[in-house]
Biopython code that builds the backbone (N, CA, C, O; Angstrom):
import numpy as np
from Bio.PDB.StructureBuilder import StructureBuilder

atoms = [
    (1, "SER", "N", (1.297, -0.821, 0.079)),
    (1, "SER", "CA", (-0.329, 0.158, 0.068)),
    (1, "SER", "C", (0.855, 1.526, -0.032)),
    (1, "SER", "O", (1.997, 1.602, 0.421)),
    (2, "ARG", "N", (0.246, 2.261, -0.614)),
    (2, "ARG", "CA", (0.904, 3.539, -0.936)),
    (2, "ARG", "C", (0.978, 3.971, 0.072)),
    (2, "ARG", "O", (2.069, 4.321, 0.521)),
    (3, "ASP", "N", (-0.386, 4.116, 0.903)),
    (3, "ASP", "CA", (-1.257, 5.350, 1.685)),
    (3, "ASP", "C", (-1.097, 4.576, 2.667)),
    (3, "ASP", "O", (-2.298, 4.477, 2.920)),
    (4, "HIS", "N", (-0.586, 3.907, 3.477)),
    (4, "HIS", "CA", (-1.272, 2.848, 5.243)),
    (4, "HIS", "C", (-2.528, 3.263, 5.432)),
    (4, "HIS", "O", (-3.498, 2.523, 5.269)),
    (5, "THR", "N", (-2.658, 5.372, 6.052)),
    (5, "THR", "CA", (-3.299, 6.262, 6.635)),
    (5, "THR", "C", (-4.681, 5.783, 5.265)),
    (5, "THR", "O", (-5.461, 4.862, 5.504)),
    (6, "GLN", "N", (-4.736, 6.440, 4.157)),
    (6, "GLN", "CA", (-5.808, 6.382, 3.749)),
    (6, "GLN", "C", (-6.835, 5.161, 4.012)),
    (6, "GLN", "O", (-8.065, 5.208, 4.024)),
    (7, "ASN", "N", (-5.331, 3.210, 4.373)),
    (7, "ASN", "CA", (-6.405, 2.717, 4.076)),
    (7, "ASN", "C", (-7.044, 1.856, 5.155)),
    (7, "ASN", "O", (-7.959, 1.040, 5.269)),
    (8, "PHE", "N", (-6.129, 2.429, 5.870)),
    (8, "PHE", "CA", (-7.125, 2.520, 7.451)),
    (8, "PHE", "C", (-7.890, 3.594, 7.450)),
    (8, "PHE", "O", (-8.994, 3.056, 7.373)),
    (9, "LEU", "N", (-8.089, 4.707, 7.479)),
    (9, "LEU", "CA", (-9.631, 5.343, 7.143)),
    (9, "LEU", "C", (-10.384, 4.912, 6.528)),
    (9, "LEU", "O", (-11.585, 5.107, 6.718)),
    (10, "ASP", "N", (-9.787, 4.012, 5.368)),
    (10, "ASP", "CA", (-11.155, 3.154, 4.798)),
    (10, "ASP", "C", (-12.286, 2.451, 5.193)),
    (10, "ASP", "O", (-13.508, 2.528, 5.063)),
    (11, "CYS", "N", (-10.803, 1.174, 6.132)),
    (11, "CYS", "CA", (-11.435, 0.367, 6.666)),
    (11, "CYS", "C", (-12.608, 0.610, 8.005)),
    (11, "CYS", "O", (-13.549, -0.132, 8.287)),
    (12, "VAL", "N", (-12.093, 2.214, 8.866)),
    (12, "VAL", "CA", (-12.602, 2.206, 10.041)),
    (12, "VAL", "C", (-14.094, 2.666, 8.800)),
    (12, "VAL", "O", (-13.229, 2.484, 7.944)),
    (13, "LYS", "N", (-14.339, 2.739, 8.646)),
    (13, "LYS", "CA", (-15.218, 2.973, 7.413)),
    (13, "LYS", "C", (-15.601, 1.477, 6.719)),
    (13, "LYS", "O", (-16.390, 0.941, 7.497)),
    (14, "THR", "N", (-15.522, 1.200, 6.354)),
    (14, "THR", "CA", (-16.021, 0.270, 6.018)),
    (14, "THR", "C", (-16.271, -1.193, 6.428)),
    (14, "THR", "O", (-16.920, -1.916, 5.671)),
    (15, "ARG", "N", (-15.582, -1.857, 8.074)),
    (15, "ARG", "CA", (-14.697, -3.042, 8.201)),
    (15, "ARG", "C", (-14.230, -4.348, 7.986)),
    (15, "ARG", "O", (-14.068, -5.447, 8.517)),
    (16, "LYS", "N", (-14.049, -3.518, 6.660)),
    (16, "LYS", "CA", (-12.944, -4.418, 6.168)),
    (16, "LYS", "C", (-10.973, -4.680, 7.072)),
    (16, "LYS", "O", (-10.274, -4.088, 7.895)),
    (17, "GLU", "N", (-10.926, -5.413, 6.558)),
    (17, "GLU", "CA", (-8.843, -5.824, 7.240)),
    (17, "GLU", "C", (-8.613, -4.474, 6.332)),
    (17, "GLU", "O", (-9.257, -4.120, 5.344)),
    (18, "THR", "N", (-7.388, -3.766, 7.030)),
    (18, "THR", "CA", (-6.461, -2.960, 6.562)),
    (18, "THR", "C", (-5.595, -3.649, 6.116)),
    (18, "THR", "O", (-5.076, -4.515, 6.820)),
    (19, "VAL", "N", (-5.070, -3.358, 4.335)),
    (19, "VAL", "CA", (-3.762, -4.240, 4.347)),
    (19, "VAL", "C", (-2.370, -5.018, 5.774)),
    (19, "VAL", "O", (-2.090, -6.107, 6.274)),
    (20, "ALA", "N", (-1.962, -3.715, 5.842)),
    (20, "ALA", "CA", (-1.105, -4.196, 7.213)),
    (20, "ALA", "C", (-1.485, -5.102, 8.595)),
    (20, "ALA", "O", (-0.554, -4.839, 9.356)),
    (21, "PRO", "N", (-2.278, -5.918, 9.202)),
    (21, "PRO", "CA", (-2.967, -6.539, 9.414)),
    (21, "PRO", "C", (-1.533, -6.624, 11.189)),
    (21, "PRO", "O", (-0.383, -7.023, 11.368)),
    (22, "ALA", "N", (-3.099, -5.697, 12.390)),
    (22, "ALA", "CA", (-2.295, -5.327, 13.744)),
    (22, "ALA", "C", (-0.743, -6.338, 14.236)),
    (22, "ALA", "O", (0.442, -6.041, 14.390)),
    (23, "GLU", "N", (-1.238, -7.129, 14.309)),
    (23, "GLU", "CA", (-0.943, -8.709, 14.619)),
    (23, "GLU", "C", (0.858, -8.235, 14.256)),
    (23, "GLU", "O", (1.971, -8.190, 14.780)),
    (24, "ILE", "N", (-0.006, -7.904, 12.749)),
    (24, "ILE", "CA", (2.498, -8.200, 11.758)),
    (24, "ILE", "C", (2.844, -6.967, 12.552)),
    (24, "ILE", "O", (3.909, -6.969, 13.170)),
    (25, "GLY", "N", (1.895, -5.699, 12.608)),
    (25, "GLY", "CA", (2.657, -5.119, 13.674)),
    (25, "GLY", "C", (3.213, -4.873, 14.379)),
    (25, "GLY", "O", (4.355, -4.426, 14.272)),
    (26, "HIS", "N", (2.398, -5.144, 15.711)),
    (26, "HIS", "CA", (2.665, -5.321, 16.250)),
    (26, "HIS", "C", (4.164, -6.338, 16.756)),
    (26, "HIS", "O", (5.140, -5.962, 17.405)),
    (27, "ARG", "N", (3.918, -7.470, 16.274)),
    (27, "ARG", "CA", (5.436, -8.189, 16.022)),
    (27, "ARG", "C", (6.238, -7.920, 15.433)),
    (27, "ARG", "O", (7.295, -8.533, 15.587)),
    (28, "SER", "N", (6.162, -7.077, 14.653)),
    (28, "SER", "CA", (7.924, -6.386, 13.561)),
    (28, "SER", "C", (8.068, -5.500, 14.787)),
    (28, "SER", "O", (9.016, -5.927, 15.446)),
    (29, "ILE", "N", (7.280, -3.998, 15.596)),
    (29, "ILE", "CA", (8.186, -3.250, 16.369)),
    (29, "ILE", "C", (8.553, -4.474, 18.116)),
    (29, "ILE", "O", (9.286, -4.123, 19.040)),
    (30, "SER", "N", (8.081, -5.301, 18.072)),
    (30, "SER", "CA", (8.562, -6.113, 19.202)),
    (30, "SER", "C", (10.135, -6.880, 19.210)),
    (30, "SER", "O", (10.943, -7.488, 19.912)),
    (31, "VAL", "N", (9.940, -6.483, 18.222)),
    (31, "VAL", "CA", (11.646, -6.862, 17.871)),
    (31, "VAL", "C", (12.702, -6.014, 18.153)),
    (31, "VAL", "O", (13.823, -6.272, 18.590)),
    (32, "GLY", "N", (12.158, -4.910, 17.824)),
    (32, "GLY", "CA", (13.467, -3.867, 18.016)),
    (32, "GLY", "C", (12.992, -3.334, 19.533)),
    (32, "GLY", "O", (13.983, -2.715, 19.919)),
    (33, "LEU", "N", (12.242, -3.280, 20.314)),
    (33, "LEU", "CA", (11.875, -2.884, 21.417)),
    (33, "LEU", "C", (12.267, -4.188, 22.380)),
    (33, "LEU", "O", (12.099, -4.230, 23.599)),
    (34, "LEU", "N", (12.752, -5.095, 21.661)),
    (34, "LEU", "CA", (13.071, -6.123, 23.145)),
    (34, "LEU", "C", (14.423, -5.615, 22.817)),
    (34, "LEU", "O", (15.084, -5.362, 23.824)),
    (35, "GLY", "N", (14.957, -5.418, 21.802)),
    (35, "GLY", "CA", (16.174, -5.424, 21.613)),
    (35, "GLY", "C", (16.975, -3.695, 22.385)),
    (35, "GLY", "O", (18.046, -3.211, 22.751)),
    (36, "GLU", "N", (16.038, -3.494, 22.294)),
    (36, "GLU", "CA", (16.040, -1.728, 23.005)),
    (36, "GLU", "C", (16.225, -1.669, 24.672)),
    (36, "GLU", "O", (17.007, -0.911, 25.246)),
    (37, "ILE", "N", (15.176, -2.810, 25.437)),
    (37, "ILE", "CA", (15.910, -3.541, 26.587)),
    (37, "ILE", "C", (16.489, -3.982, 26.797)),
    (37, "ILE", "O", (17.405, -3.968, 27.618)),
    (38, "ALA", "N", (16.281, -4.316, 26.382)),
    (38, "ALA", "CA", (18.257, -6.029, 26.199)),
    (38, "ALA", "C", (19.525, -4.856, 25.972)),
    (38, "ALA", "O", (20.553, -5.474, 25.694)),
    (39, "MET", "N", (19.704, -3.750, 25.996)),
    (39, "MET", "CA", (20.739, -3.339, 25.546)),
    (39, "MET", "C", (20.442, -2.152, 27.338)),
    (39, "MET", "O", (21.451, -1.786, 27.940)),
    (40, "LEU", "N", (19.234, -1.812, 27.803)),
    (40, "LEU", "CA", (19.265, -0.769, 28.690)),
    (40, "LEU", "C", (19.069, -1.571, 29.870)),
    (40, "LEU", "O", (18.691, -0.920, 30.843)),
    (41, "THR", "N", (19.252, -3.042, 30.081)),
    (41, "THR", "CA", (18.652, -4.398, 31.420)),
    (41, "THR", "C", (21.178, -4.844, 30.979)),
    (41, "THR", "O", (22.036, -5.353, 31.699)),
    (42, "GLU", "N", (21.220, -4.445, 29.986)),
    (42, "GLU", "CA", (22.678, -4.722, 29.497)),
    (42, "GLU", "C", (22.541, -6.804, 29.339)),
    (42, "GLU", "O", (23.410, -7.551, 28.888)),
    (43, "SER", "N", (21.195, -7.181, 29.877)),
    (43, "SER", "CA", (21.750, -8.623, 29.731)),
    (43, "SER", "C", (20.999, -9.587, 28.517)),
    (43, "SER", "O", (20.466, -9.208, 27.474)),
    (44, "LYS", "N", (21.165, -10.982, 29.058)),
    (44, "LYS", "CA", (20.754, -11.974, 27.577)),
    (44, "LYS", "C", (19.105, -11.973, 28.084)),
    (44, "LYS", "O", (18.512, -12.084, 29.157)),
    (45, "LEU", "N", (18.786, -11.802, 26.824)),
    (45, "LEU", "CA", (17.145, -11.869, 28.233)),
    (45, "LEU", "C", (16.531, -13.506, 27.147)),
    (45, "LEU", "O", (16.954, -14.005, 26.104)),
    (46, "ARG", "N", (15.625, -13.789, 27.892)),
    (46, "ARG", "CA", (15.182, -14.387, 27.561)),
    (46, "ARG", "C", (13.798, -14.260, 27.045)),
    (46, "ARG", "O", (13.078, -14.052, 28.020)),
    (47, "TRP", "N", (13.167, -14.288, 26.057)),
    (47, "TRP", "CA", (11.398, -13.701, 25.525)),
    (47, "TRP", "C", (10.448, -15.416, 26.242)),
    (47, "TRP", "O", (10.809, -16.424, 26.850)),
    (48, "ASP", "N", (9.084, -14.849, 25.664)),
    (48, "ASP", "CA", (8.397, -15.872, 26.284)),
    (48, "ASP", "C", (7.055, -15.574, 25.271)),
    (48, "ASP", "O", (5.989, -15.289, 25.816)),
    (49, "PRO", "N", (7.139, -15.649, 23.706)),
    (49, "PRO", "CA", (6.136, -14.768, 22.989)),
    (49, "PRO", "C", (5.091, -14.748, 22.645)),
    (49, "PRO", "O", (4.513, -14.115, 21.761)),
    (50, "ASP", "N", (4.586, -15.950, 23.829)),
    (50, "ASP", "CA", (3.702, -16.551, 23.940)),
    (50, "ASP", "C", (2.325, -15.542, 24.877)),
    (50, "ASP", "O", (1.194, -15.277, 24.470)),
    (51, "ARG", "N", (3.120, -15.087, 26.496)),
    (51, "ARG", "CA", (2.939, -14.657, 27.426)),
    (51, "ARG", "C", (3.025, -13.159, 27.393)),
    (51, "ARG", "O", (2.301, -12.247, 27.793)),
    (52, "GLU", "N", (4.422, -13.258, 26.634)),
    (52, "GLU", "CA", (4.911, -11.745, 26.195)),
    (52, "GLU", "C", (5.479, -11.318, 27.375)),
    (52, "GLU", "O", (5.056, -10.286, 27.896)),
    (53, "VAL", "N", (6.272, -11.879, 27.820)),
    (53, "VAL", "CA", (7.186, -11.368, 29.184)),
    (53, "VAL", "C", (8.803, -12.454, 28.809)),
    (53, "VAL", "O", (9.201, -13.510, 28.318)),
    (54, "PHE", "N", (9.332, -10.820, 29.689)),
    (54, "PHE", "CA", (10.915, -11.816, 30.039)),
    (54, "PHE", "C", (10.495, -13.458, 31.153)),
    (54, "PHE", "O", (9.832, -13.708, 32.160)),
    (55, "ARG", "N", (11.344, -14.186, 30.201)),
    (55, "ARG", "CA", (11.498, -15.822, 31.761)),
    (55, "ARG", "C", (12.258, -15.034, 32.262)),
    (55, "ARG", "O", (11.683, -14.027, 32.676)),
    (56, "ASN", "N", (13.645, -15.061, 32.452)),
    (56, "ASN", "CA", (13.761, -14.983, 33.388)),
    (56, "ASN", "C", (14.680, -13.721, 33.981)),
    (56, "ASN", "O", (15.868, -13.876, 34.266)),
    (57, "ASN", "N", (13.945, -12.398, 34.135)),
    (57, "ASN", "CA", (13.628, -10.602, 34.374)),
    (57, "ASN", "C", (12.946, -10.024, 34.808)),
    (57, "ASN", "O", (12.306, -9.380, 33.977)),
    (58, "GLU", "N", (12.727, -9.891, 35.597)),
    (58, "GLU", "CA", (11.414, -8.906, 35.701)),
    (58, "GLU", "C", (11.939, -7.524, 36.053)),
    (58, "GLU", "O", (11.138, -6.591, 36.113)),
    (59, "LYS", "N", (13.198, -7.335, 36.285)),
    (59, "LYS", "CA", (14.126, -5.459, 35.574)),
    (59, "LYS", "C", (13.568, -5.116, 34.335)),
    (59, "LYS", "O", (12.996, -4.051, 34.101)),
    (60, "ALA", "N", (13.773, -6.184, 33.420)),
    (60, "ALA", "CA", (13.737, -6.105, 32.059)),
    (60, "ALA", "C", (11.655, -6.468, 32.363)),
    (60, "ALA", "O", (11.693, -5.290, 32.717)),
    (61, "ASN", "N", (10.568, -6.788, 32.483)),
    (61, "ASN", "CA", (9.378, -6.921, 32.082)),
    (61, "ASN", "C", (9.110, -5.884, 32.647)),
    (61, "ASN", "O", (7.979, -5.692, 32.203)),
    (62, "ARG", "N", (9.484, -4.369, 33.861)),
    (62, "ARG", "CA", (9.048, -3.835, 34.148)),
    (62, "ARG", "C", (9.230, -3.260, 32.955)),
    (62, "ARG", "O", (8.209, -2.763, 32.479)),
    (63, "LEU", "N", (10.347, -3.159, 32.230)),
    (63, "LEU", "CA", (10.384, -2.007, 31.111)),
    (63, "LEU", "C", (9.689, -2.086, 29.915)),
    (63, "LEU", "O", (10.058, -1.489, 28.904)),
    (64, "LEU", "N", (8.514, -2.922, 29.984)),
    (64, "LEU", "CA", (7.354, -3.525, 29.235)),
    (64, "LEU", "C", (6.756, -2.793, 28.909)),
    (64, "LEU", "O", (6.287, -2.825, 27.771)),
    (65, "SER", "N", (6.396, -1.350, 30.167)),
    (65, "SER", "CA", (5.071, -0.597, 30.162)),
    (65, "SER", "C", (6.025, 0.510, 30.679)),
    (65, "SER", "O", (7.176, 0.571, 31.113)),
    (66, "ARG", "N", (4.859, 1.472, 30.390)),
    (66, "ARG", "CA", (5.107, 2.605, 31.605)),
    (66, "ARG", "C", (3.154, 3.097, 32.838)),
    (66, "ARG", "O", (2.006, 2.726, 32.592)),
    (67, "PRO", "N", (3.562, 3.805, 33.771)),
    (67, "PRO", "CA", (2.562, 4.227, 34.246)),
    (67, "PRO", "C", (1.604, 4.402, 33.708)),
    (67, "PRO", "O", (1.933, 4.114, 32.557)),
    (68, "MET", "N", (-0.088, 4.861, 33.647)),
    (68, "MET", "CA", (-0.502, 5.146, 33.203)),
    (68, "MET", "C", (-0.515, 7.502, 34.466)),
    (68, "MET", "O", (-0.319, 8.038, 35.557)),
    (69, "ARG", "N", (-0.931, 7.770, 32.929)),
    (69, "ARG", "CA", (-0.969, 9.009, 33.742)),
    (69, "ARG", "C", (-2.635, 9.277, 34.352)),
    (69, "ARG", "O", (-3.439, 9.188, 33.424)),
    (70, "SER", "N", (-3.279, 9.576, 35.677)),
    (70, "SER", "CA", (-4.303, 10.194, 35.528)),
    (70, "SER", "C", (-4.650, 11.186, 34.219)),
    (70, "SER", "O", (-4.214, 12.038, 33.445)),
    (71, "PRO", "N", (-6.096, 10.149, 34.719)),
    (71, "PRO", "CA", (-7.916, 9.699, 35.237)),
    (71, "PRO", "C", (-7.488, 7.948, 34.507)),
    (71, "PRO", "O", (-8.000, 6.955, 35.025)),
    (72, "TRP", "N", (-6.418, 7.794, 33.164)),
    (72, "TRP", "CA", (-6.344, 6.920, 32.456)),
    (72, "TRP", "C", (-6.350, 5.494, 33.684)),
    (72, "TRP", "O", (-6.387, 5.745, 34.889)),
    (73, "HIS", "N", (-6.303, 3.842, 33.093)),
    (73, "HIS", "CA", (-6.261, 2.816, 33.536)),
    (73, "HIS", "C", (-6.103, 1.842, 33.517)),
    (73, "HIS", "O", (-5.035, 1.661, 34.102)),
    (74, "ILE", "N", (-6.432, 1.084, 33.246)),
    (74, "ILE", "CA", (-6.474, -0.188, 32.921)),
    (74, "ILE", "C", (-7.466, -1.585, 33.998)),
    (74, "ILE", "O", (-7.463, -2.761, 33.635)),
]
sb = StructureBuilder()
sb.init_structure("model")
sb.init_model(0)
sb.init_chain("A")
sb.init_seg("    ")
for serial, (resi, resn, name, xyz) in enumerate(atoms, 1):
    if name == "N":
        sb.init_residue(resn, " ", resi, " ")
    sb.init_atom(name, np.array(xyz, "f"), 0.0, 1.0, " ", f" {name:<3s}", serial, name[0])
structure = sb.get_structure()
C-alpha cells in the first residue's frame, strides 16, 4: 500500500481488514523494543512470545510498559 493512513481510514468506514494487519505490526516492532530493553538492562534475555514477558528478568519485564497518567487506567 502506498497510503497506509488512507487504507486505515477506509477500513474504519467499511470494516474491512487493513492491508497491514495489526498483529503483524505488533510483532514487527516488538523485535526492536526487545532489543532496546536488552541493551538497557545489559542482559541476555529469554522472551516468551505467547505470554509476552521475559522468562528470566523481572527488571526487564518492568520496562515493557509505563505507568499510566491519571485518569487513565486499565
